[in-house]
CHARMM-style PDB file with segment names, atoms N, HN, CA, C and O in Angstrom:
ATOM      1  N   UNK     1     -19.081  -4.852 -40.270  1.00  0.00      PROA
ATOM      2  CA  UNK     1     -19.540  -5.261 -38.946  1.00  0.00      PROA
ATOM      3  C   UNK     1     -18.548  -6.245 -38.313  1.00  0.00      PROA
ATOM      4  O   UNK     1     -18.181  -6.112 -37.146  1.00  0.00      PROA
ATOM      5  N   UNK     2     -18.130  -7.218 -39.096  1.00  0.00      PROA
ATOM      6  HN  UNK     2     -18.428  -7.326 -40.044  1.00  0.00      PROA
ATOM      7  CA  UNK     2     -17.181  -8.214 -38.598  1.00  0.00      PROA
ATOM      8  C   UNK     2     -15.850  -7.594 -38.225  1.00  0.00      PROA
ATOM      9  O   UNK     2     -15.213  -8.009 -37.256  1.00  0.00      PROA
ATOM     10  N   UNK     3     -15.429  -6.601 -38.992  1.00  0.00      PROA
ATOM     11  HN  UNK     3     -15.946  -6.263 -39.779  1.00  0.00      PROA
ATOM     12  CA  UNK     3     -14.166  -5.938 -38.711  1.00  0.00      PROA
ATOM     13  C   UNK     3     -14.224  -5.182 -37.378  1.00  0.00      PROA
ATOM     14  O   UNK     3     -13.240  -5.148 -36.639  1.00  0.00      PROA
ATOM     15  N   UNK     4     -15.354  -4.589 -37.078  1.00  0.00      PROA
ATOM     16  HN  UNK     4     -16.153  -4.616 -37.678  1.00  0.00      PROA
ATOM     17  CA  UNK     4     -15.523  -3.872 -35.803  1.00  0.00      PROA
ATOM     18  C   UNK     4     -15.466  -4.855 -34.633  1.00  0.00      PROA
ATOM     19  O   UNK     4     -14.837  -4.569 -33.615  1.00  0.00      PROA
ATOM     20  N   UNK     5     -16.116  -6.004 -34.770  1.00  0.00      PROA
ATOM     21  HN  UNK     5     -16.628  -6.237 -35.597  1.00  0.00      PROA
ATOM     22  CA  UNK     5     -16.077  -7.012 -33.708  1.00  0.00      PROA
ATOM     23  C   UNK     5     -14.668  -7.566 -33.525  1.00  0.00      PROA
ATOM     24  O   UNK     5     -14.232  -7.799 -32.398  1.00  0.00      PROA
ATOM     25  N   UNK     6     -13.959  -7.776 -34.627  1.00  0.00      PROA
ATOM     26  HN  UNK     6     -14.313  -7.587 -35.543  1.00  0.00      PROA
ATOM     27  CA  UNK     6     -12.581  -8.254 -34.547  1.00  0.00      PROA
ATOM     28  C   UNK     6     -11.689  -7.228 -33.847  1.00  0.00      PROA
ATOM     29  O   UNK     6     -10.841  -7.593 -33.033  1.00  0.00      PROA
ATOM     30  N   UNK     7     -11.878  -5.970 -34.156  1.00  0.00      PROA
ATOM     31  HN  UNK     7     -12.567  -5.673 -34.817  1.00  0.00      PROA
ATOM     32  CA  UNK     7     -11.099  -4.909 -33.513  1.00  0.00      PROA
ATOM     33  C   UNK     7     -11.421  -4.810 -32.025  1.00  0.00      PROA
ATOM     34  O   UNK     7     -10.523  -4.603 -31.208  1.00  0.00      PROA
ATOM     35  N   UNK     8     -12.699  -4.959 -31.668  1.00  0.00      PROA
ATOM     36  HN  UNK     8     -13.428  -5.127 -32.332  1.00  0.00      PROA
ATOM     37  CA  UNK     8     -13.086  -4.922 -30.253  1.00  0.00      PROA
ATOM     38  C   UNK     8     -12.489  -6.108 -29.500  1.00  0.00      PROA
ATOM     39  O   UNK     8     -12.051  -5.960 -28.359  1.00  0.00      PROA
ATOM     40  N   UNK     9     -12.469  -7.272 -30.126  1.00  0.00      PROA
ATOM     41  HN  UNK     9     -12.825  -7.392 -31.053  1.00  0.00      PROA
ATOM     42  CA  UNK     9     -11.876  -8.453 -29.499  1.00  0.00      PROA
ATOM     43  C   UNK     9     -10.375  -8.254 -29.307  1.00  0.00      PROA
ATOM     44  O   UNK     9      -9.828  -8.609 -28.263  1.00  0.00      PROA
ATOM     45  N   UNK    10      -9.720  -7.697 -30.296  1.00  0.00      PROA
ATOM     46  HN  UNK    10     -10.164  -7.409 -31.145  1.00  0.00      PROA
ATOM     47  CA  UNK    10      -8.290  -7.435 -30.185  1.00  0.00      PROA
ATOM     48  C   UNK    10      -7.998  -6.428 -29.070  1.00  0.00      PROA
ATOM     49  O   UNK    10      -7.033  -6.594 -28.323  1.00  0.00      PROA
ATOM     50  N   UNK    11      -8.821  -5.394 -28.955  1.00  0.00      PROA
ATOM     51  HN  UNK    11      -9.604  -5.259 -29.561  1.00  0.00      PROA
ATOM     52  CA  UNK    11      -8.641  -4.408 -27.888  1.00  0.00      PROA
ATOM     53  C   UNK    11      -8.830  -5.051 -26.518  1.00  0.00      PROA
ATOM     54  O   UNK    11      -8.112  -4.723 -25.573  1.00  0.00      PROA
ATOM     55  N   UNK    12      -9.793  -5.964 -26.405  1.00  0.00      PROA
ATOM     56  HN  UNK    12     -10.376  -6.230 -27.172  1.00  0.00      PROA
ATOM     57  CA  UNK    12     -10.016  -6.664 -25.142  1.00  0.00      PROA
ATOM     58  C   UNK    12      -8.826  -7.548 -24.781  1.00  0.00      PROA
ATOM     59  O   UNK    12      -8.419  -7.601 -23.620  1.00  0.00      PROA
ATOM     60  N   UNK    13      -8.277  -8.231 -25.760  1.00  0.00      PROA
ATOM     61  HN  UNK    13      -8.608  -8.188 -26.702  1.00  0.00      PROA
ATOM     62  CA  UNK    13      -7.104  -9.081 -25.516  1.00  0.00      PROA
ATOM     63  C   UNK    13      -5.913  -8.235 -25.071  1.00  0.00      PROA
ATOM     64  O   UNK    13      -5.180  -8.619 -24.160  1.00  0.00      PROA
ATOM     65  N   UNK    14      -5.724  -7.081 -25.717  1.00  0.00      PROA
ATOM     66  HN  UNK    14      -6.319  -6.770 -26.457  1.00  0.00      PROA
ATOM     67  CA  UNK    14      -4.626  -6.191 -25.330  1.00  0.00      PROA
ATOM     68  C   UNK    14      -4.831  -5.678 -23.908  1.00  0.00      PROA
ATOM     69  O   UNK    14      -3.879  -5.616 -23.130  1.00  0.00      PROA
ATOM     70  N   UNK    15      -6.052  -5.315 -23.567  1.00  0.00      PROA
ATOM     71  HN  UNK    15      -6.825  -5.366 -24.199  1.00  0.00      PROA
ATOM     72  CA  UNK    15      -6.342  -4.842 -22.213  1.00  0.00      PROA
ATOM     73  C   UNK    15      -6.057  -5.922 -21.175  1.00  0.00      PROA
ATOM     74  O   UNK    15      -5.440  -5.646 -20.147  1.00  0.00      PROA
ATOM     75  N   UNK    16      -6.497  -7.134 -21.434  1.00  0.00      PROA
ATOM     76  HN  UNK    16      -6.998  -7.359 -22.269  1.00  0.00      PROA
ATOM     77  CA  UNK    16      -6.251  -8.235 -20.495  1.00  0.00      PROA
ATOM     78  C   UNK    16      -4.754  -8.505 -20.372  1.00  0.00      PROA
ATOM     79  O   UNK    16      -4.263  -8.770 -19.274  1.00  0.00      PROA
ATOM     80  N   UNK    17      -4.030  -8.441 -21.476  1.00  0.00      PROA
ATOM     81  HN  UNK    17      -4.428  -8.225 -22.367  1.00  0.00      PROA
ATOM     82  CA  UNK    17      -2.582  -8.668 -21.436  1.00  0.00      PROA
ATOM     83  C   UNK    17      -1.878  -7.593 -20.604  1.00  0.00      PROA
ATOM     84  O   UNK    17      -0.964  -7.901 -19.839  1.00  0.00      PROA
ATOM     85  N   UNK    18      -2.296  -6.345 -20.749  1.00  0.00      PROA
ATOM     86  HN  UNK    18      -3.039  -6.094 -21.371  1.00  0.00      PROA
ATOM     87  CA  UNK    18      -1.679  -5.259 -19.968  1.00  0.00      PROA
ATOM     88  C   UNK    18      -1.956  -5.440 -18.480  1.00  0.00      PROA
ATOM     89  O   UNK    18      -1.054  -5.279 -17.659  1.00  0.00      PROA
ATOM     90  N   UNK    19      -3.188  -5.770 -18.129  1.00  0.00      PROA
ATOM     91  HN  UNK    19      -3.921  -5.901 -18.796  1.00  0.00      PROA
ATOM     92  CA  UNK    19      -3.533  -5.980 -16.723  1.00  0.00      PROA
ATOM     93  C   UNK    19      -2.760  -7.164 -16.160  1.00  0.00      PROA
ATOM     94  O   UNK    19      -2.238  -7.089 -15.047  1.00  0.00      PROA
ATOM     95  N   UNK    20      -2.680  -8.251 -16.912  1.00  0.00      PROA
ATOM     96  HN  UNK    20      -3.104  -8.313 -17.816  1.00  0.00      PROA
ATOM     97  CA  UNK    20      -1.943  -9.444 -16.464  1.00  0.00      PROA
ATOM     98  C   UNK    20      -0.467  -9.096 -16.255  1.00  0.00      PROA
ATOM     99  O   UNK    20       0.132  -9.497 -15.258  1.00  0.00      PROA
ATOM    100  N   UNK    21       0.106  -8.363 -17.181  1.00  0.00      PROA
ATOM    101  HN  UNK    21      -0.381  -8.037 -17.992  1.00  0.00      PROA
ATOM    102  CA  UNK    21       1.523  -8.011 -17.093  1.00  0.00      PROA
ATOM    103  C   UNK    21       1.793  -7.145 -15.870  1.00  0.00      PROA
ATOM    104  O   UNK    21       2.773  -7.370 -15.159  1.00  0.00      PROA
ATOM    105  N   UNK    22       0.936  -6.158 -15.617  1.00  0.00      PROA
ATOM    106  HN  UNK    22       0.141  -5.976 -16.195  1.00  0.00      PROA
ATOM    107  CA  UNK    22       1.189  -5.259 -14.493  1.00  0.00      PROA
ATOM    108  C   UNK    22       0.943  -5.941 -13.151  1.00  0.00      PROA
ATOM    109  O   UNK    22       1.563  -5.569 -12.154  1.00  0.00      PROA
ATOM    110  N   UNK    23       0.065  -6.918 -13.105  1.00  0.00      PROA
ATOM    111  HN  UNK    23      -0.438  -7.220 -13.915  1.00  0.00      PROA
ATOM    112  CA  UNK    23      -0.224  -7.581 -11.836  1.00  0.00      PROA
ATOM    113  C   UNK    23       0.816  -8.634 -11.484  1.00  0.00      PROA
ATOM    114  O   UNK    23       1.169  -8.787 -10.315  1.00  0.00      PROA
ATOM    115  N   UNK    24       1.311  -9.364 -12.485  1.00  0.00      PROA
ATOM    116  HN  UNK    24       1.024  -9.239 -13.434  1.00  0.00      PROA
ATOM    117  CA  UNK    24       2.105 -10.545 -12.172  1.00  0.00      PROA
ATOM    118  C   UNK    24       3.531 -10.524 -12.689  1.00  0.00      PROA
ATOM    119  O   UNK    24       4.244 -11.510 -12.505  1.00  0.00      PROA
ATOM    120  N   UNK    25       3.981  -9.465 -13.321  1.00  0.00      PROA
ATOM    121  HN  UNK    25       3.402  -8.663 -13.471  1.00  0.00      PROA
ATOM    122  CA  UNK    25       5.345  -9.489 -13.844  1.00  0.00      PROA
ATOM    123  C   UNK    25       6.349  -9.413 -12.699  1.00  0.00      PROA
ATOM    124  O   UNK    25       6.245  -8.545 -11.833  1.00  0.00      PROA
ATOM    125  N   UNK    26       7.300 -10.303 -12.696  1.00  0.00      PROA
ATOM    126  HN  UNK    26       7.385 -11.008 -13.400  1.00  0.00      PROA
ATOM    127  CA  UNK    26       8.348 -10.294 -11.695  1.00  0.00      PROA
ATOM    128  C   UNK    26       8.003 -10.998 -10.399  1.00  0.00      PROA
ATOM    129  O   UNK    26       8.823 -11.018  -9.481  1.00  0.00      PROA
ATOM    130  N   UNK    27       6.834 -11.568 -10.296  1.00  0.00      PROA
ATOM    131  HN  UNK    27       6.169 -11.552 -11.042  1.00  0.00      PROA
ATOM    132  CA  UNK    27       6.454 -12.258  -9.063  1.00  0.00      PROA
ATOM    133  C   UNK    27       6.593 -13.763  -9.226  1.00  0.00      PROA
ATOM    134  O   UNK    27       6.323 -14.313 -10.293  1.00  0.00      PROA
ATOM    135  N   UNK    28       7.012 -14.413  -8.167  1.00  0.00      PROA
ATOM    136  HN  UNK    28       7.231 -13.967  -7.300  1.00  0.00      PROA
ATOM    137  CA  UNK    28       7.095 -15.861  -8.177  1.00  0.00      PROA
ATOM    138  C   UNK    28       5.716 -16.423  -7.884  1.00  0.00      PROA
ATOM    139  O   UNK    28       5.143 -16.148  -6.829  1.00  0.00      PROA
ATOM    140  N   UNK    29       5.195 -17.185  -8.781  1.00  0.00      PROA
ATOM    141  HN  UNK    29       5.660 -17.408  -9.638  1.00  0.00      PROA
ATOM    142  CA  UNK    29       3.857 -17.784  -8.665  1.00  0.00      PROA
ATOM    143  C   UNK    29       2.758 -16.740  -8.496  1.00  0.00      PROA
ATOM    144  O   UNK    29       1.666 -17.080  -8.042  1.00  0.00      PROA
ATOM    145  N   UNK    30       3.008 -15.501  -8.842  1.00  0.00      PROA
ATOM    146  HN  UNK    30       3.896 -15.224  -9.211  1.00  0.00      PROA
ATOM    147  CA  UNK    30       1.975 -14.480  -8.820  1.00  0.00      PROA
ATOM    148  C   UNK    30       1.701 -13.833  -7.475  1.00  0.00      PROA
ATOM    149  O   UNK    30       0.845 -12.952  -7.389  1.00  0.00      PROA
ATOM    150  N   UNK    31       2.393 -14.235  -6.433  1.00  0.00      PROA
ATOM    151  HN  UNK    31       3.089 -14.950  -6.503  1.00  0.00      PROA
ATOM    152  CA  UNK    31       2.140 -13.667  -5.108  1.00  0.00      PROA
ATOM    153  C   UNK    31       3.412 -13.054  -4.542  1.00  0.00      PROA
ATOM    154  O   UNK    31       4.514 -13.551  -4.775  1.00  0.00      PROA
ATOM    155  N   UNK    32       3.245 -11.975  -3.800  1.00  0.00      PROA
ATOM    156  HN  UNK    32       2.349 -11.572  -3.611  1.00  0.00      PROA
ATOM    157  CA  UNK    32       4.365 -11.358  -3.109  1.00  0.00      PROA
ATOM    158  C   UNK    32       4.578 -12.035  -1.761  1.00  0.00      PROA
ATOM    159  O   UNK    32       3.621 -12.401  -1.078  1.00  0.00      PROA
ATOM    160  N   UNK    33       5.827 -12.195  -1.392  1.00  0.00      PROA
ATOM    161  HN  UNK    33       6.604 -11.899  -1.947  1.00  0.00      PROA
ATOM    162  CA  UNK    33       6.133 -12.759  -0.083  1.00  0.00      PROA
ATOM    163  C   UNK    33       6.092 -11.639   0.946  1.00  0.00      PROA
ATOM    164  O   UNK    33       6.500 -10.518   0.639  1.00  0.00      PROA
ATOM    165  N   UNK    34       5.611 -11.906   2.161  1.00  0.00      PROA
ATOM    166  HN  UNK    34       5.279 -12.816   2.410  1.00  0.00      PROA
ATOM    167  CA  UNK    34       5.589 -10.860   3.182  1.00  0.00      PROA
ATOM    168  C   UNK    34       7.013 -10.488   3.573  1.00  0.00      PROA
ATOM    169  O   UNK    34       7.891 -11.350   3.608  1.00  0.00      PROA
ATOM    170  N   UNK    35       7.249  -9.211   3.867  1.00  0.00      PROA
ATOM    171  HN  UNK    35       6.536  -8.511   3.838  1.00  0.00      PROA
ATOM    172  CA  UNK    35       8.605  -8.799   4.241  1.00  0.00      PROA
ATOM    173  C   UNK    35       8.990  -9.392   5.592  1.00  0.00      PROA
ATOM    174  O   UNK    35       8.198  -9.389   6.534  1.00  0.00      PROA
ATOM    175  N   UNK    36      10.197  -9.892   5.670  1.00  0.00      PROA
ATOM    176  HN  UNK    36      10.840  -9.894   4.904  1.00  0.00      PROA
ATOM    177  CA  UNK    36      10.699 -10.460   6.919  1.00  0.00      PROA
ATOM    178  C   UNK    36      11.696  -9.479   7.519  1.00  0.00      PROA
ATOM    179  O   UNK    36      12.777  -9.263   6.971  1.00  0.00      PROA
ATOM    180  N   UNK    37      11.323  -8.891   8.643  1.00  0.00      PROA
ATOM    181  HN  UNK    37      10.445  -9.066   9.088  1.00  0.00      PROA
ATOM    182  CA  UNK    37      12.244  -7.983   9.319  1.00  0.00      PROA
ATOM    183  C   UNK    37      12.161  -8.228  10.818  1.00  0.00      PROA
ATOM    184  O   UNK    37      11.153  -8.719  11.326  1.00  0.00      PROA
ATOM    185  N   UNK    38      13.218  -7.883  11.505  1.00  0.00      PROA
ATOM    186  HN  UNK    38      14.037  -7.484  11.092  1.00  0.00      PROA
ATOM    187  CA  UNK    38      13.275  -8.084  12.949  1.00  0.00      PROA
ATOM    188  C   UNK    38      12.303  -7.154  13.667  1.00  0.00      PROA
ATOM    189  O   UNK    38      11.811  -7.500  14.741  1.00  0.00      PROA
ATOM    190  N   UNK    39      12.017  -5.995  13.110  1.00  0.00      PROA
ATOM    191  HN  UNK    39      12.417  -5.714  12.237  1.00  0.00      PROA
ATOM    192  CA  UNK    39      11.116  -5.040  13.750  1.00  0.00      PROA
ATOM    193  C   UNK    39       9.691  -5.598  13.823  1.00  0.00      PROA
ATOM    194  O   UNK    39       8.972  -5.327  14.785  1.00  0.00      PROA
ATOM    195  N   UNK    40       9.282  -6.364  12.828  1.00  0.00      PROA
ATOM    196  HN  UNK    40       9.866  -6.584  12.047  1.00  0.00      PROA
ATOM    197  CA  UNK    40       7.940  -6.946  12.848  1.00  0.00      PROA
ATOM    198  C   UNK    40       7.803  -8.000  13.947  1.00  0.00      PROA
ATOM    199  O   UNK    40       6.746  -8.123  14.567  1.00  0.00      PROA
ATOM    200  N   UNK    41       8.875  -8.759  14.185  1.00  0.00      PROA
ATOM    201  HN  UNK    41       9.733  -8.659  13.681  1.00  0.00      PROA
ATOM    202  CA  UNK    41       8.828  -9.816  15.196  1.00  0.00      PROA
ATOM    203  C   UNK    41       8.873  -9.241  16.608  1.00  0.00      PROA
ATOM    204  O   UNK    41       8.298  -9.820  17.530  1.00  0.00      PROA
ATOM    205  N   UNK    42       9.552  -8.107  16.786  1.00  0.00      PROA
ATOM    206  HN  UNK    42      10.019  -7.637  16.037  1.00  0.00      PROA
ATOM    207  CA  UNK    42       9.724  -7.537  18.121  1.00  0.00      PROA
ATOM    208  C   UNK    42       8.494  -6.744  18.572  1.00  0.00      PROA
ATOM    209  O   UNK    42       8.279  -6.586  19.774  1.00  0.00      PROA
ATOM    210  N   UNK    43       7.706  -6.259  17.662  1.00  0.00      PROA
ATOM    211  HN  UNK    43       7.881  -6.387  16.685  1.00  0.00      PROA
ATOM    212  CA  UNK    43       6.550  -5.428  18.023  1.00  0.00      PROA
ATOM    213  C   UNK    43       5.417  -6.301  18.557  1.00  0.00      PROA
ATOM    214  O   UNK    43       5.146  -7.367  18.004  1.00  0.00      PROA
ATOM    215  N   UNK    44       4.755  -5.861  19.623  1.00  0.00      PROA
ATOM    216  HN  UNK    44       4.976  -4.995  20.072  1.00  0.00      PROA
ATOM    217  CA  UNK    44       3.621  -6.633  20.133  1.00  0.00      PROA
ATOM    218  C   UNK    44       2.440  -6.536  19.161  1.00  0.00      PROA
ATOM    219  O   UNK    44       2.352  -5.576  18.396  1.00  0.00      PROA
ATOM    220  N   UNK    45       1.548  -7.503  19.183  1.00  0.00      PROA
ATOM    221  HN  UNK    45       1.620  -8.283  19.805  1.00  0.00      PROA
ATOM    222  CA  UNK    45       0.409  -7.437  18.272  1.00  0.00      PROA
ATOM    223  C   UNK    45      -0.505  -6.277  18.642  1.00  0.00      PROA
ATOM    224  O   UNK    45      -0.644  -5.936  19.816  1.00  0.00      PROA
ATOM    225  N   UNK    46      -1.115  -5.685  17.653  1.00  0.00      PROA
ATOM    226  HN  UNK    46      -1.002  -5.961  16.699  1.00  0.00      PROA
ATOM    227  CA  UNK    46      -1.992  -4.536  17.900  1.00  0.00      PROA
ATOM    228  C   UNK    46      -3.329  -5.010  18.462  1.00  0.00      PROA
ATOM    229  O   UNK    46      -3.876  -6.030  18.042  1.00  0.00      PROA
ATOM    230  N   UNK    47      -3.834  -4.248  19.414  1.00  0.00      PROA
ATOM    231  HN  UNK    47      -3.390  -3.420  19.755  1.00  0.00      PROA
ATOM    232  CA  UNK    47      -5.132  -4.531  20.010  1.00  0.00      PROA
ATOM    233  C   UNK    47      -6.156  -3.567  19.423  1.00  0.00      PROA
ATOM    234  O   UNK    47      -5.856  -2.382  19.278  1.00  0.00      PROA
ATOM    235  N   UNK    48      -7.342  -4.029  19.083  1.00  0.00      PROA
ATOM    236  HN  UNK    48      -7.585  -4.992  19.200  1.00  0.00      PROA
ATOM    237  CA  UNK    48      -8.355  -3.104  18.588  1.00  0.00      PROA
ATOM    238  C   UNK    48      -8.804  -2.162  19.699  1.00  0.00      PROA
ATOM    239  O   UNK    48      -8.818  -2.547  20.869  1.00  0.00      PROA
ATOM    240  N   UNK    49      -9.169  -0.940  19.349  1.00  0.00      PROA
ATOM    241  HN  UNK    49      -9.158  -0.627  18.399  1.00  0.00      PROA
ATOM    242  CA  UNK    49      -9.611  -0.001  20.389  1.00  0.00      PROA
ATOM    243  C   UNK    49     -10.923  -0.472  21.009  1.00  0.00      PROA
ATOM    244  O   UNK    49     -11.755  -1.075  20.331  1.00  0.00      PROA
ATOM    245  N   UNK    50     -11.107  -0.194  22.312  1.00  0.00      PROA
ATOM    246  HN  UNK    50     -10.431   0.296  22.863  1.00  0.00      PROA
ATOM    247  CA  UNK    50     -12.336  -0.660  22.986  1.00  0.00      PROA
ATOM    248  C   UNK    50     -13.569   0.088  22.548  1.00  0.00      PROA
ATOM    249  OT1 UNK    50     -14.666  -0.195  23.028  1.00  0.00      PROA
TER     250      UNK     50
END
């Protein structure tokens, strides 16, 4: 019984590690910076349809 619980805990740790790695690997402080391009600044803001 204890071995099954230990294996389940290990599987949970591996799952959390995989999710953490795929979400935050290569990012500074975990967040992506918005892309800075001249096309975004030149475009007028979008208006919602009436």
